[in-house]
VEXDREN-2710 file (C-alpha; in Angstrom, 1 decimal):
% VEXDREN-2710
k/r/px/py/pz
1/UNK/4.0/8.4/-45.5
2/UNK/1.9/6.3/-48.0
3/UNK/-0.7/4.0/-46.4
4/UNK/-3.1/1.4/-47.7
5/UNK/-6.7/1.4/-46.5
6/UNK/-7.3/-1.5/-44.2
7/UNK/-10.8/-2.7/-44.5
8/UNK/-10.7/-5.0/-41.4
9/UNK/-8.2/-5.0/-38.6
10/UNK/-7.9/-8.0/-36.3
11/UNK/-5.9/-7.1/-33.2
12/UNK/-2.9/-9.4/-33.1
13/UNK/-2.5/-11.6/-30.1
14/UNK/0.9/-10.2/-29.4
15/UNK/2.0/-6.6/-29.9
16/UNK/5.3/-8.0/-31.3
17/UNK/3.6/-8.1/-34.7
18/UNK/3.0/-4.4/-34.5
19/UNK/5.7/-1.8/-35.2
20/UNK/5.9/1.9/-34.5
21/UNK/6.5/3.6/-37.8
22/UNK/7.7/6.9/-36.3
23/UNK/9.0/8.0/-33.0
24/UNK/8.9/11.6/-34.0
25/UNK/5.9/13.6/-32.9
26/UNK/6.0/15.7/-36.2
27/UNK/4.7/12.7/-38.2
28/UNK/1.7/10.4/-37.5
29/UNK/2.4/7.5/-35.2
30/UNK/0.6/4.5/-36.9
31/UNK/0.8/0.8/-36.5
32/UNK/-0.6/-1.9/-38.7
33/UNK/0.4/-5.4/-39.7
34/UNK/4.0/-5.8/-40.6
35/UNK/3.2/-7.3/-44.0
36/UNK/0.8/-4.6/-45.0
37/UNK/2.9/-1.5/-44.7
38/UNK/6.6/-1.0/-45.3
39/UNK/8.9/-0.1/-42.4
40/UNK/9.7/3.6/-42.1
41/UNK/13.1/5.0/-42.8
42/UNK/13.7/5.5/-39.1
43/UNK/12.7/1.9/-38.3
44/UNK/15.0/0.5/-41.1
45/UNK/17.9/2.7/-40.0
46/UNK/17.6/1.3/-36.5
47/UNK/17.8/-2.3/-37.9
48/UNK/20.8/-1.3/-40.0
49/UNK/22.6/0.2/-37.0
50/UNK/21.9/-2.9/-34.9
51/UNK/19.6/-1.3/-32.3
52/UNK/16.7/-3.4/-33.7
53/UNK/16.9/-7.0/-34.5
54/UNK/14.1/-8.6/-36.5
55/UNK/11.9/-5.7/-35.7
56/UNK/12.5/-5.8/-31.9
57/UNK/14.7/-3.6/-29.8
58/UNK/17.8/-5.4/-28.3
59/UNK/19.0/-4.4/-24.9
60/UNK/22.3/-5.5/-23.4
61/UNK/21.8/-6.4/-19.8
62/UNK/24.5/-5.2/-17.5
63/UNK/24.7/-5.2/-13.8
64/UNK/24.6/-1.8/-12.3
65/UNK/26.9/-0.9/-9.4
66/UNK/23.9/0.8/-7.9
67/UNK/20.7/-0.7/-6.6
68/UNK/19.9/-4.2/-5.5
69/UNK/19.9/-5.4/-1.9
70/UNK/22.9/-3.2/-1.2
71/UNK/21.0/0.0/-1.9
72/UNK/17.6/-1.4/-0.8
73/UNK/19.0/-2.2/2.7
74/UNK/20.5/1.2/3.0
75/UNK/17.1/2.7/2.3
76/UNK/15.7/0.7/5.1
77/UNK/18.8/1.5/7.3
78/UNK/19.7/4.8/8.7
79/UNK/22.7/4.2/10.9
80/UNK/26.3/3.6/9.7
81/UNK/26.9/0.0/8.9
82/UNK/30.1/0.0/11.0
83/UNK/28.1/0.7/14.2
84/UNK/24.7/-0.7/13.8
85/UNK/22.1/-1.1/11.1
86/UNK/18.6/0.2/11.6
87/UNK/16.1/0.1/8.7
88/UNK/14.6/3.7/7.2
89/UNK/11.1/2.2/7.3
90/UNK/11.8/0.7/10.8
91/UNK/12.6/4.2/12.1
92/UNK/9.3/5.6/10.6
93/UNK/7.2/2.7/12.0
94/UNK/8.9/3.1/15.3
95/UNK/7.8/6.7/15.5
96/UNK/4.3/6.3/14.0
97/UNK/3.4/3.2/16.1
98/UNK/4.9/4.6/19.2
99/UNK/2.4/7.4/18.9
100/UNK/-0.7/5.6/17.3
101/UNK/-0.6/2.6/19.6
102/UNK/-1.1/4.6/22.8
103/UNK/-2.9/7.6/21.4
104/UNK/-6.3/6.4/22.7
105/UNK/-4.8/6.3/26.3
106/UNK/-3.6/9.9/26.1
107/UNK/-7.0/11.0/24.7
108/UNK/-9.1/9.3/27.4
109/UNK/-6.8/9.7/30.4
110/UNK/-5.1/13.1/29.8
111/UNK/-7.5/15.0/27.5
112/UNK/-10.6/13.2/29.2
113/UNK/-12.3/12.4/25.9
114/UNK/-15.2/9.8/26.0
115/UNK/-14.1/6.4/24.8
116/UNK/-16.2/6.3/21.6
117/UNK/-15.1/9.9/20.8
118/UNK/-11.4/9.0/21.4
119/UNK/-11.8/5.9/19.1
120/UNK/-13.2/8.2/16.3
121/UNK/-10.4/10.7/16.8
122/UNK/-7.8/8.0/16.4
123/UNK/-9.6/6.5/13.4
124/UNK/-9.9/9.9/11.8
125/UNK/-6.2/10.8/12.3
126/UNK/-5.0/7.4/11.0
127/UNK/-7.4/7.7/8.1
128/UNK/-6.1/11.2/7.1
129/UNK/-2.5/9.9/7.6
130/UNK/-3.1/7.1/5.2
131/UNK/-5.0/9.2/2.6
132/UNK/-2.3/11.9/2.3
133/UNK/-0.1/9.4/0.5
134/UNK/-2.2/9.9/-2.6
135/UNK/-1.0/13.5/-2.7
136/UNK/2.6/12.4/-1.9
137/UNK/2.6/9.8/-4.7
138/UNK/1.3/12.5/-7.1
139/UNK/4.0/14.9/-6.1
140/UNK/6.7/12.2/-6.4
141/UNK/5.6/10.9/-9.8
142/UNK/4.8/14.3/-11.3
143/UNK/7.3/16.8/-9.9
144/UNK/9.8/15.8/-7.3
145/UNK/10.8/12.2/-7.8
146/UNK/10.8/9.7/-5.0
147/UNK/14.1/10.6/-3.4
148/UNK/13.3/14.3/-3.0
149/UNK/9.8/13.5/-1.8
150/UNK/11.2/11.2/0.9
151/UNK/13.6/13.9/2.0
152/UNK/11.0/16.7/2.2
153/UNK/8.5/14.4/4.0
154/UNK/11.1/13.3/6.5
155/UNK/11.8/17.0/7.4
156/UNK/8.0/17.6/7.9
157/UNK/7.7/14.4/9.9
158/UNK/10.5/15.4/12.3
159/UNK/9.0/18.9/12.7
160/UNK/5.6/17.4/13.7
161/UNK/7.2/15.1/16.4
162/UNK/9.2/18.0/17.8
163/UNK/6.1/20.1/18.1
164/UNK/4.2/17.2/19.6
165/UNK/6.9/16.8/22.3
166/UNK/6.6/20.5/23.1
167/UNK/2.8/20.3/23.3
168/UNK/3.0/17.9/26.3
169/UNK/5.9/19.5/28.0
170/UNK/6.9/23.2/27.9
171/UNK/3.9/24.9/26.3
172/UNK/1.3/26.6/28.5
173/UNK/-1.5/24.3/29.5
174/UNK/-4.3/26.4/27.8
175/UNK/-2.5/26.0/24.4
176/UNK/-1.4/22.4/24.7
177/UNK/-4.6/20.7/23.3
178/UNK/-4.7/22.9/20.2
179/UNK/-1.0/22.5/19.5
180/UNK/-1.2/18.7/20.1
181/UNK/-3.8/18.3/17.3
182/UNK/-1.9/20.6/15.0
183/UNK/1.2/18.5/15.5
184/UNK/-0.8/15.3/14.9
185/UNK/-1.8/16.5/11.4
186/UNK/1.6/17.9/10.5
187/UNK/2.8/14.3/11.2
188/UNK/0.0/13.1/8.9
189/UNK/1.3/15.3/6.1
190/UNK/4.8/13.9/6.6
191/UNK/3.4/10.4/6.5
192/UNK/1.7/11.3/3.2
193/UNK/5.1/11.9/1.5
194/UNK/7.0/9.2/3.2
195/UNK/4.7/6.2/3.0
196/UNK/4.1/5.8/-0.8
197/UNK/7.8/6.5/-1.7
198/UNK/10.2/4.6/0.6
199/UNK/9.0/1.1/-0.2
200/UNK/8.7/1.8/-3.9
201/UNK/12.1/3.5/-3.9
202/UNK/13.6/0.4/-2.2
203/UNK/11.9/-2.0/-4.7
204/UNK/13.2/0.1/-7.6
205/UNK/16.7/-0.9/-6.6
206/UNK/16.1/-4.3/-8.1
207/UNK/16.5/-4.8/-11.8
208/UNK/13.5/-6.7/-13.2
209/UNK/15.5/-7.6/-16.3
210/UNK/17.9/-9.7/-14.2
211/UNK/16.4/-13.0/-13.1
212/UNK/18.3/-13.3/-9.8
213/UNK/17.2/-9.7/-8.7
214/UNK/13.6/-10.4/-9.8
215/UNK/13.5/-13.5/-7.6
216/UNK/15.1/-11.5/-4.7
217/UNK/12.5/-8.8/-5.0
218/UNK/9.7/-11.4/-4.3
219/UNK/11.3/-12.1/-0.9
220/UNK/12.0/-8.4/-0.4
221/UNK/8.4/-7.6/0.4
222/UNK/8.3/-10.3/3.2
223/UNK/11.5/-9.0/4.8
224/UNK/10.4/-5.4/4.4
225/UNK/7.3/-6.1/6.4
226/UNK/9.4/-7.9/9.0
227/UNK/11.4/-4.6/9.3
228/UNK/8.2/-2.7/9.8
229/UNK/7.2/-5.1/12.6
230/UNK/10.6/-4.7/14.3
231/UNK/10.0/-1.0/14.5
232/UNK/6.4/-1.3/15.5
233/UNK/7.0/-4.0/18.2
234/UNK/10.0/-2.2/19.8
235/UNK/8.0/1.0/20.1
236/UNK/4.9/-0.7/21.5
237/UNK/7.1/-2.3/24.2
238/UNK/9.7/0.3/25.0
239/UNK/8.1/3.7/24.1
240/UNK/4.6/2.8/25.4
241/UNK/6.1/1.8/28.7
242/UNK/8.0/5.1/28.9
243/UNK/4.8/7.0/28.1
244/UNK/2.8/5.2/30.8
245/UNK/5.5/5.0/33.5
246/UNK/7.8/8.0/33.0
247/UNK/6.1/10.8/31.0
248/UNK/4.5/11.6/27.6
249/UNK/7.2/14.2/27.0
250/UNK/10.0/11.7/27.3
251/UNK/8.2/9.1/25.2
252/UNK/7.5/11.6/22.4
253/UNK/11.0/13.0/22.7
254/UNK/12.5/9.5/22.0
255/UNK/10.4/9.2/18.9
256/UNK/11.5/12.7/17.6
257/UNK/15.1/11.9/18.3
258/UNK/14.9/8.6/16.4
259/UNK/13.4/10.3/13.4
260/UNK/16.0/13.1/13.4
261/UNK/18.8/10.7/13.6
262/UNK/17.4/8.5/10.8
263/UNK/17.0/11.5/8.5
264/UNK/20.7/12.3/8.9
265/UNK/21.8/8.8/8.2
266/UNK/19.5/8.5/5.2
267/UNK/21.6/11.1/3.4
268/UNK/24.7/9.0/3.8
269/UNK/23.6/6.7/1.1
270/UNK/22.8/9.4/-1.4
271/UNK/25.5/8.2/-3.9
272/UNK/24.4/4.6/-3.7
273/UNK/20.8/5.0/-4.6
274/UNK/19.4/4.3/-8.0
275/UNK/17.1/7.3/-8.6
276/UNK/14.3/7.8/-11.0
277/UNK/13.1/11.2/-12.0
278/UNK/9.5/12.2/-12.1
279/UNK/7.5/10.5/-14.8
280/UNK/4.8/13.1/-15.2
281/UNK/1.2/13.1/-13.8
282/UNK/-0.1/9.5/-13.7
283/UNK/-3.7/10.9/-13.9
284/UNK/-3.0/12.5/-17.3
285/UNK/-2.4/9.2/-19.0
286/UNK/-5.6/7.7/-17.5
287/UNK/-7.6/10.8/-18.6
288/UNK/-6.2/10.6/-22.1
289/UNK/-7.2/7.0/-22.6
290/UNK/-10.7/7.6/-21.3
291/UNK/-11.2/10.7/-23.4
292/UNK/-9.9/9.1/-26.6
293/UNK/-12.1/6.0/-26.1
294/UNK/-15.1/8.2/-25.4
295/UNK/-14.5/10.2/-28.6
296/UNK/-14.5/7.0/-30.6
297/UNK/-17.2/5.1/-28.9
298/UNK/-19.1/4.8/-32.2
299/UNK/-16.0/3.6/-34.1
300/UNK/-15.1/0.0/-34.4
301/UNK/-12.2/-1.8/-36.0
302/UNK/-14.2/-3.2/-38.9
303/UNK/-15.2/0.1/-40.5
304/UNK/-13.2/2.7/-42.3
305/UNK/-10.1/2.9/-40.1
306/UNK/-6.4/3.0/-40.8
307/UNK/-5.2/0.6/-38.2
308/UNK/-4.4/0.7/-34.5
309/UNK/-1.6/2.5/-32.7
310/UNK/0.7/0.0/-31.0
311/UNK/3.8/2.1/-30.4
312/UNK/4.6/4.1/-27.4
313/UNK/7.1/6.9/-27.7
314/UNK/7.3/7.6/-24.0
315/UNK/10.7/7.0/-22.6
316/UNK/11.1/6.4/-18.9
317/UNK/14.4/7.8/-17.7
318/UNK/16.5/6.1/-15.0
319/UNK/19.2/8.0/-13.3
320/UNK/22.1/6.3/-11.7
321/UNK/21.6/2.8/-13.0
322/UNK/21.3/0.6/-16.1
323/UNK/17.8/-0.6/-15.5
324/UNK/15.5/-0.4/-18.5
325/UNK/12.0/0.6/-17.9
326/UNK/8.8/0.8/-19.9
327/UNK/8.4/-2.9/-20.9
328/UNK/5.7/-3.7/-23.4
329/UNK/2.4/-5.0/-22.0
330/UNK/0.6/-7.7/-23.8
331/UNK/-3.0/-7.0/-25.1
332/UNK/-5.8/-8.3/-22.9
333/UNK/-9.5/-8.8/-23.7
334/UNK/-10.9/-7.2/-20.6
335/UNK/-12.4/-3.6/-20.8
336/UNK/-12.3/-3.8/-24.6
337/UNK/-14.2/-0.5/-24.7
338/UNK/-10.9/1.3/-23.9
339/UNK/-9.3/-0.3/-27.0
340/UNK/-11.1/2.2/-29.1
341/UNK/-8.6/4.7/-28.0
342/UNK/-6.0/3.0/-30.2
343/UNK/-8.0/3.0/-33.4
344/UNK/-6.7/5.3/-36.1
345/UNK/-9.6/7.0/-37.9
346/UNK/-9.6/9.4/-40.8
347/UNK/-9.0/12.4/-38.5
348/UNK/-5.9/10.8/-36.9
349/UNK/-4.6/9.7/-40.3
350/UNK/-4.9/13.2/-41.7
351/UNK/-3.2/14.9/-38.7
352/UNK/0.4/16.1/-38.9
353/UNK/1.0/15.1/-35.3
354/UNK/-0.6/12.7/-32.9
355/UNK/-3.2/14.2/-30.6
356/UNK/-2.8/12.2/-27.3
357/UNK/-6.4/13.0/-26.3
358/UNK/-7.7/11.3/-29.5
359/UNK/-5.2/8.5/-30.1
360/UNK/-3.3/6.4/-27.5
361/UNK/-0.9/3.6/-27.9
362/UNK/-1.9/0.0/-27.0
363/UNK/0.6/0.0/-24.2
364/UNK/-0.9/3.2/-22.7
365/UNK/-4.4/1.6/-22.8
366/UNK/-3.2/-1.6/-21.2
367/UNK/-1.6/0.5/-18.4
368/UNK/-5.0/2.1/-17.7
369/UNK/-6.6/-1.3/-17.7
370/UNK/-4.1/-2.4/-15.0
371/UNK/-5.3/0.5/-12.8
372/UNK/-9.0/-0.2/-13.3
373/UNK/-8.6/-3.9/-12.6
374/UNK/-7.1/-3.2/-9.2
375/UNK/-10.1/-1.0/-8.1
376/UNK/-12.4/-4.0/-7.2
377/UNK/-9.6/-5.6/-5.2
378/UNK/-9.0/-2.3/-3.4
379/UNK/-12.6/-2.0/-2.5
380/UNK/-12.7/-5.6/-1.1
381/UNK/-9.7/-4.8/1.0
382/UNK/-11.5/-2.0/2.9
383/UNK/-13.3/-4.4/5.2
384/UNK/-10.0/-6.0/6.2
385/UNK/-8.8/-2.5/7.3
386/UNK/-12.0/-1.9/9.3
387/UNK/-11.4/-5.0/11.3
388/UNK/-7.6/-4.3/11.7
389/UNK/-8.4/-0.8/13.1
390/UNK/-9.7/-2.4/16.3
391/UNK/-6.4/-3.7/17.5
392/UNK/-5.2/-0.1/18.3
393/UNK/-8.5/0.9/19.9
394/UNK/-11.0/-1.6/21.3
395/UNK/-8.4/-4.4/21.8
396/UNK/-6.4/-2.0/23.9
397/UNK/-9.4/-0.9/25.9
398/UNK/-10.3/-4.6/26.5
399/UNK/-6.8/-5.2/27.8
400/UNK/-6.9/-2.2/30.1
401/UNK/-9.8/-3.9/32.1
402/UNK/-8.0/-7.2/32.6
403/UNK/-5.2/-8.6/34.8
404/UNK/-1.9/-7.5/33.3
405/UNK/0.5/-8.2/36.1
406/UNK/3.8/-10.0/35.2
407/UNK/5.4/-10.9/38.5
408/UNK/4.8/-9.0/41.8
409/UNK/6.1/-5.6/40.7
410/UNK/5.5/-5.1/36.9
411/UNK/2.2/-4.4/35.1
412/UNK/2.2/-4.7/31.3
413/UNK/0.8/-1.5/29.6
414/UNK/-2.4/-2.3/27.7
415/UNK/-1.1/-0.8/24.5
416/UNK/2.1/-3.0/24.7
417/UNK/-0.1/-6.0/23.9
418/UNK/0.0/-4.8/20.3
419/UNK/3.6/-6.1/20.3
420/UNK/2.0/-9.6/20.1
421/UNK/1.0/-8.7/16.5
422/UNK/4.6/-7.8/15.6
423/UNK/6.0/-10.9/17.2
424/UNK/3.5/-13.1/15.4
425/UNK/4.5/-11.5/12.0
426/UNK/8.2/-11.8/12.7
427/UNK/7.8/-15.5/13.5
428/UNK/5.3/-16.2/10.7
429/UNK/7.2/-14.5/7.8
430/UNK/10.4/-16.8/7.9
431/UNK/8.1/-19.8/8.2
432/UNK/6.0/-18.6/5.3
433/UNK/9.1/-17.7/3.2
434/UNK/11.2/-20.8/3.9
435/UNK/8.6/-23.5/4.5
436/UNK/5.1/-22.6/3.2
437/UNK/6.2/-21.2/-0.2
438/UNK/8.6/-24.1/-1.1
439/UNK/6.0/-26.7/0.1
440/UNK/3.1/-25.3/-1.9
441/UNK/5.4/-24.7/-4.9
442/UNK/5.8/-28.5/-5.1
443/UNK/2.0/-28.9/-5.6
444/UNK/1.2/-25.8/-7.7
445/UNK/4.3/-25.2/-9.7
446/UNK/3.9/-21.5/-9.0
447/UNK/7.0/-19.5/-8.3
448/UNK/5.4/-18.1/-5.1
449/UNK/3.5/-21.2/-4.1
450/UNK/0.1/-19.7/-4.5
451/UNK/-1.0/-16.5/-6.4
452/UNK/-1.2/-13.1/-4.8
453/UNK/-4.9/-13.0/-4.8
454/UNK/-5.1/-16.5/-3.2
455/UNK/-2.9/-15.3/-0.4
456/UNK/-5.0/-12.1/0.1
457/UNK/-8.1/-14.3/0.3
458/UNK/-6.6/-16.4/3.1
459/UNK/-5.9/-13.3/5.0
460/UNK/-9.5/-12.1/4.6
461/UNK/-10.7/-15.4/6.0
462/UNK/-8.4/-15.1/8.9
463/UNK/-9.7/-11.6/9.5
464/UNK/-13.3/-12.9/9.6
465/UNK/-12.2/-15.7/12.1
466/UNK/-10.5/-13.0/14.2
467/UNK/-13.7/-11.2/14.8
468/UNK/-15.5/-14.4/15.7
469/UNK/-12.9/-15.3/18.2
470/UNK/-12.8/-11.7/19.6
471/UNK/-16.6/-11.8/20.1
472/UNK/-16.3/-15.1/22.0
473/UNK/-13.5/-13.8/24.2
474/UNK/-15.3/-10.5/25.0
475/UNK/-18.5/-12.5/25.9
476/UNK/-16.3/-14.5/28.3
477/UNK/-14.9/-11.2/29.8
478/UNK/-18.3/-9.7/30.3
479/UNK/-19.5/-13.0/31.9
480/UNK/-16.7/-12.9/34.4
481/UNK/-17.5/-9.2/35.2
482/UNK/-21.1/-10.1/35.8
483/UNK/-20.1/-13.1/38.0
484/UNK/-18.1/-10.7/40.2
485/UNK/-20.8/-7.9/40.1
486/UNK/-18.5/-5.5/38.2
487/UNK/-20.9/-4.6/35.4
488/UNK/-21.4/-1.1/36.8
489/UNK/-17.8/-0.6/37.9
490/UNK/-15.9/0.1/34.7
491/UNK/-12.7/1.1/36.4
492/UNK/-12.4/-2.1/38.3
493/UNK/-10.0/-4.8/37.1
494/UNK/-11.9/-7.9/35.8
495/UNK/-10.4/-11.0/37.4
496/UNK/-9.4/-12.5/34.0
497/UNK/-5.9/-12.8/32.5
498/UNK/-5.1/-10.5/29.7
499/UNK/-3.6/-13.5/27.9
500/UNK/-7.1/-14.5/26.9
501/UNK/-6.6/-11.8/24.2
502/UNK/-3.6/-13.7/22.7
503/UNK/-5.6/-15.6/20.0
504/UNK/-7.1/-12.4/18.5
505/UNK/-3.7/-10.7/18.4
506/UNK/-2.1/-13.8/16.8
507/UNK/-4.9/-14.0/14.2
508/UNK/-4.5/-10.3/13.5
509/UNK/-0.8/-10.9/12.8
510/UNK/-1.3/-13.9/10.6
511/UNK/-4.0/-12.1/8.6
512/UNK/-1.5/-9.2/8.1
513/UNK/1.1/-11.7/6.7
514/UNK/-1.3/-13.0/4.1
515/UNK/-3.2/-9.8/3.3
516/UNK/-1.3/-6.6/4.0
517/UNK/2.0/-7.8/2.7
518/UNK/0.4/-9.2/-0.4
519/UNK/-1.5/-6.0/-1.0
520/UNK/1.8/-4.2/-0.9
521/UNK/3.2/-6.6/-3.5
522/UNK/0.1/-6.6/-5.6
523/UNK/-0.1/-2.8/-5.9
524/UNK/3.6/-2.6/-6.7
525/UNK/3.7/-5.4/-9.2
526/UNK/0.5/-4.9/-11.0
527/UNK/0.6/-1.1/-11.4
528/UNK/2.2/0.4/-14.5
529/UNK/5.8/1.3/-13.8
530/UNK/5.4/5.1/-14.1
531/UNK/2.5/4.8/-11.5
532/UNK/4.2/2.7/-8.8
533/UNK/4.3/5.5/-6.2
534/UNK/0.5/5.8/-6.8
535/UNK/0.2/2.1/-6.4
536/UNK/1.9/2.3/-3.0
537/UNK/-0.4/5.1/-2.1
538/UNK/-3.4/3.0/-3.1
539/UNK/-2.3/0.2/-0.8
540/UNK/-1.8/2.7/2.1
541/UNK/-5.2/4.3/1.5
542/UNK/-6.8/1.0/2.2
543/UNK/-5.9/1.6/5.8
544/UNK/-7.0/5.3/5.6
545/UNK/-10.4/4.7/4.1
546/UNK/-10.9/1.6/6.3
547/UNK/-10.3/3.8/9.4
548/UNK/-13.0/6.2/8.2
549/UNK/-15.3/3.3/7.5
550/UNK/-14.6/1.9/11.0
551/UNK/-15.8/5.3/12.5
552/UNK/-18.8/5.2/10.3
553/UNK/-19.7/1.6/11.4
554/UNK/-19.3/2.7/15.0
555/UNK/-21.6/5.7/14.5
556/UNK/-24.2/3.5/12.7
557/UNK/-24.1/0.8/15.4
558/UNK/-24.5/3.5/18.1
559/UNK/-27.4/5.2/16.3
560/UNK/-29.3/1.9/15.7
561/UNK/-28.7/0.5/19.2
562/UNK/-29.8/3.9/20.7
563/UNK/-33.1/3.7/18.8
564/UNK/-33.8/0.5/20.6
565/UNK/-33.2/2.0/24.0
566/UNK/-29.7/0.7/24.8
567/UNK/-26.6/2.3/23.3
568/UNK/-23.8/-0.1/22.3
569/UNK/-20.1/1.0/22.6
570/UNK/-20.6/3.3/25.5
571/UNK/-17.8/4.3/28.0
572/UNK/-18.6/1.4/30.3
573/UNK/-17.1/-1.4/28.4
574/UNK/-18.8/-4.0/30.7
575/UNK/-22.2/-2.9/29.3
576/UNK/-21.1/-1.8/25.9
577/UNK/-22.0/-5.0/24.0
578/UNK/-18.6/-5.0/22.3
579/UNK/-19.0/-8.7/21.6
580/UNK/-22.1/-7.9/19.5
581/UNK/-20.1/-5.3/17.6
582/UNK/-17.4/-7.8/16.8
583/UNK/-20.1/-10.2/15.5
584/UNK/-21.4/-7.4/13.3
585/UNK/-17.9/-7.0/11.8
586/UNK/-17.7/-10.8/11.4
587/UNK/-20.9/-10.8/9.4
588/UNK/-19.8/-7.9/7.2
589/UNK/-16.4/-9.7/6.7
590/UNK/-18.2/-12.8/5.5
591/UNK/-20.2/-10.9/2.9
592/UNK/-17.0/-9.1/1.8
593/UNK/-15.2/-12.4/1.4
594/UNK/-17.9/-13.7/-0.9
595/UNK/-17.6/-10.7/-3.1
596/UNK/-13.8/-10.9/-3.1
597/UNK/-13.8/-14.5/-4.3
598/UNK/-16.1/-13.5/-7.2
599/UNK/-13.7/-10.6/-8.1
600/UNK/-10.5/-12.7/-7.7
601/UNK/-11.8/-15.4/-10.1
602/UNK/-12.2/-12.8/-12.8
603/UNK/-8.9/-10.9/-12.2
604/UNK/-6.4/-10.9/-15.1
605/UNK/-2.7/-10.4/-14.0
606/UNK/-0.3/-8.1/-15.8
607/UNK/1.2/-9.7/-18.8
608/UNK/4.4/-8.4/-20.2
609/UNK/5.7/-9.5/-23.6
610/UNK/8.1/-12.4/-23.2
611/UNK/7.2/-12.9/-19.5
612/UNK/5.1/-15.9/-18.6
613/UNK/4.8/-15.0/-14.9
614/UNK/1.2/-15.1/-13.6
615/UNK/0.5/-13.6/-10.2
END
């Protein structure tokens, strides 16, 4: 292919002015200005055949009979529509929260673990459960596809819960503890395949090229989280009561039965799902861009170069629907060092085929930029997860020391207080979606009222406020215990109503609405399309890493307080200085919020050619 030497290349503002001269790997893949080099034979033939119009591909939008709310709801649902509809994610949350919400009670009361040790065990298990999704996302995107990954993970999940049920019932006493922990981590493996794929698989049912479905997908994340809260709340009320009042075996058996039933129902929708095959390893694309940019770190676009590579020959297949993927990303000025990966130097120009480890397309580079831009947001979200981890541990232990009677014959299980979080979310989401968004939209003109990062920032502030309120309430509880001479009697009930904890559970739920839901949406929307399972995993790992950090903070606080002669967070909650621990978390949250504001002001949202949406 004849080429003119380009003495200076200025990157066009829009990649629409660049054209791919060849989609065949046997010839070099070069892009320069349209006026400087003639179109290739392949490019001209596409225009003549009508597949290109004015140098741009034309796609005929058509509505697919698959996908949309119809299929997305079936993904959430696992019972026949003629009988009753239960959502797929609802069943998973029902099982996971039915176990996690009361796990600390089983560890302290039945396995006789110290409180601080039990808290660390819970945090470690939750952390591992929410880190395995990285491996699940890699398997889904690289080898299995999302549907098959969900199927395999669900089988593993069910196996873990069956083994867990056996460990507290029919197995010999001397083997139960070991089998119990083995079952816990089998469940963690199942969670790793399930968590990054189900939500992404559901969101994939919406065609982003159809305006009505794109708008519907914005509300989808709100209602998806409402479904999660339905499952979590029902389990913390019903299953926790069964575990405390009947037996652990019956409680875990209910969870195992729910999962097994949901797996069978999930398969009923197999013909209705819009499925995507594996895209290939998401890490390879990132490594190629970094390697190509490093190789050309001395090269700039004003020297002896042949142009920049703007085309992207990768085709993202979609099975079972008419949705077109792989939209062109607009060029951005952040992380410009990576743009060197697109420069065509003499070695590239003389090659018979493009070496992807030396030359990358502009679209591929922009995809890597998207991933790197999300890392600071991910880091700033970890403190939120550290705070949130307390509602399943120390909040529950606080409640266990207070008056929980409802009427003369019923006592509310301490872990069931976590249902307050779910109730708050289920009330807040419709208000947010139907009142807050339309109201703020009038003032801002933004489709979603305020941007994703602004919503996450509000949630981080509410999280900080939650710790301050929790510290004040705990100081009040300890004051009452001191007044009644109960400081050295940790098993005694402090004469103070458990409803004093209501504000901190409500704040926890409101912060979830603004932060956790928006993180889900951010890591789906802002990730490159071939990496969306990885994006879902990245969101989930916020909880996982946050749980490990929570254990680290607890260990640090214990070590520092012990060095001064009085250990905080001991087994006796009345002398554990839990209020001081909450204020430590409030201070760390305030510092984290300041860093987040700095990061958010510099964040650049994904820009797609022809799409003016911003956050």
